[in-house]
Structure formats: structure tokens, C-alpha cells
C-alpha positions, 0 to 999 in steps of 0.5 A, a space after each residue: 295780282 289777285 286781289 288782296 287789301 289791308 284794312 286798319 284793325 279798327 276797319 276789318 272789326 267794324 267789317 266784320 261786326 256788321 258781317 256777321 250781326 246779318 241775318 241768314 234769313 229769307 231768300 227772297 228778291 234782296 241780293 246780298 252782296 260782299 265786295 272789296 276795293 279794288 278800283 276802277 271794278 268795285 269801290 267802297 263810297 266815300 262822301 261826295 264819291 257814291 260810285 262803286 266801280 264798273 263791276 257793282 254797277 255791272 250787278 246792279 244793272 243784271 239783277 235790278 232789272 230783274 226785281 232784285 234789291 240789292 244789298 252791299 257789303 264793303 268789306 276785305 276779300 277774305 272776309 266776303 270769303 268768309 261771308 260768303 261761305 257762311 250764308 251771310 252773303 249771296 254773292 261776291 262779283 269777282 274772285 280768282 279762278 282756281 279748278 282747285 278750289 273748294 270752299 263753300 261758293 259755286 262758281 257762276 259760268 261766265 267772267 266777270 272780266 278775263 283781264 289783261 295785265 301790264 306793268 307801270 314803269 317811268 315815263 322815259 324808261 324803254 324795257 319792256 317785259 320779255 319773260 323772266 329773263 328781261 326782269 333781271 336787275 330789276 327792281 320789282 314792286 308787290 304786296 304782301 302774300 299777293 300772288 301772280 302765279 295765275 298770270 305767270 308761274 315764271 314772274 311770282 316764282 322770280 318774286 318769291 326765290 330767295 336770290 331776288 330778294 333784294 330787288 323785291 320791295 314787298 308794300 304794306 298798307 291798307 287800301 292805297 297800296 297801288 298809289 305808293 308804289 306808282 311815287 315809289 316808282 315815280 321816284 325811281 325807288 322801284 322801277 316796275 309794277 305789273 297789275 291788272 290793265 284797268 286798275 294801273 289806267 285807272 291809279 294813273 289817271 287818279 293821281 295825274 301822274 302821267 306826266 312822269 310815268 307809263 303803262 307798258 304792253 305786253 303783261 304776263 302771260 296769261 290773262 286774269 280770270 276774276 269770276 263771281 262766286 255764290 253761297 254754297 249755303 243758298 237754297 239750291 234752287 235759288 243758286 241755280 236762278 241767282 248763276 243764271 241771270 248773271 250768266 245770261 246777263 253778262 253775255 247781253 251786256 257784252 258790247 255798247 253795254 258793257 263799253 258805256 259801263 267801262 267809259 263811266 271810269 275812264 277806262 278801257 279793255 285793250 287800250 
């Protein structure tokens, strides 16, 4: 699914106010990074848990090695996109790639990751995804407005089809929606849920539900491609510099360095 996060109205207003207060200021050696909460890829630090996630660690590694100081703005995704378009943030490190996008940003060339998807089901269930026909009679969990179409137009159409409405559970909430979905599967209130494989690994580990649930593959037909975006409000030469640093840096950390970032959060590509 593409990333969507829900926060309380108070939290949203606090973050929005903080974003509006950021000056449109000097384009020196400070990189202003907006990001949302999508653990373990991007995470909001809390007291006693300062980690910011795999992707933010990568961004910091790439840019701090070139002398940049990073300023982080932890905001809902929709607000982050607005802040990039308005020039209040220089970049957002992960956004669903769309060839039709015509907003206030420019994509980098190198993807943050191309994620495999997977499903989570109950431990005793022998179900596997074998195309849309395998979803017949299955109770599927998702969130409001979540979009799977870049990975499978058929899966998205199945969710959207009014004929399947009684089998689609749309779980609203804040930043705990995926946790709640896992517990609903455990309690036999829904049957399955699709997401980024790394996200499923992380939540399963965090909730310690491996005795009750399991991750099954293959997932949906196509990978979820997430790419950093950079504000069109940045002067052109500065934006080109930032994009080039990302492109070269992302290529340079493939392999052992990338794996070390993943190991920190106990997740693995292609597990």
C-alpha cells in the first residue's frame, strides 16, 4: 500500500503549525527533511527510542558525509507533501512513484527501495495468494484510502468493488492501524492483510505474534517503488546537487552498508 498515516487533530495542528513556522530561508548546508511514520522505514523518535528508521538513517549517512546538517520535520504524509511543494522542506525521502505526477516536486533517479509485498495470515492457515480468484470469500483488512494499484490494479479493484464490501474491513485510526489489523487477524475477525514485506516483518517482531501469525509470499504482482522527492522551490543548482548526492550515495551503499541499516531494525530484503 502507499503510505498513509492518521494522527489526532491536535497532533496534526501542532505539526502543521511547526511546518508553517519554518522560514523559507537560506539554502546553505542544512537539509530540511519531512517524513511520516512508516516503521521500520521511517519512524518518529520517542523518549527511550530515538531511532528514526532505515530510510532516515540512510539519508543521514549520505548527506552528513558531505557536510550537511539535517533538520527533521515529523509530519503526516499529506502535510509533508505540502511542505515540500511550498519549499518549507527540501525533500521527502520516500514517495510512491507515479509517471503522471505533476506536483511541486522532482523525483530523484535512484529509488529508496523497491519493496516486495507480502501477506500476513493466521499461523494455521494454508492460504497463499494466487491471483484475484484466491481472494474469494476472504476477509481483507485495509485502511481508509490506502492505494495498492501500483502493485496490483486487480487487487485494488477487488477492494473497491461494491460486491465485495461485506468482506473488506477498513480500519481507521492513527499510527497504530497496522498493529490493530494484526490483532484482528489473530482474533479471527479478518483473514489477511497485504503490505510492504519489511513493514510486516517489523510489526510481527514488535508485537511478538509469531506464534499466532505468519508472513506468506508471494505478495502482489508488482513491487512498491518509493523514491525521494525534492522541492521545486529550491534553486535549480541546489536541487540538482541534492539529487546527485542522493543518486550517487544510494548506489554507493548497496550491499553490506545497506544490509547493516536493515539489520539494525531486524528486517531483511527477500526474506
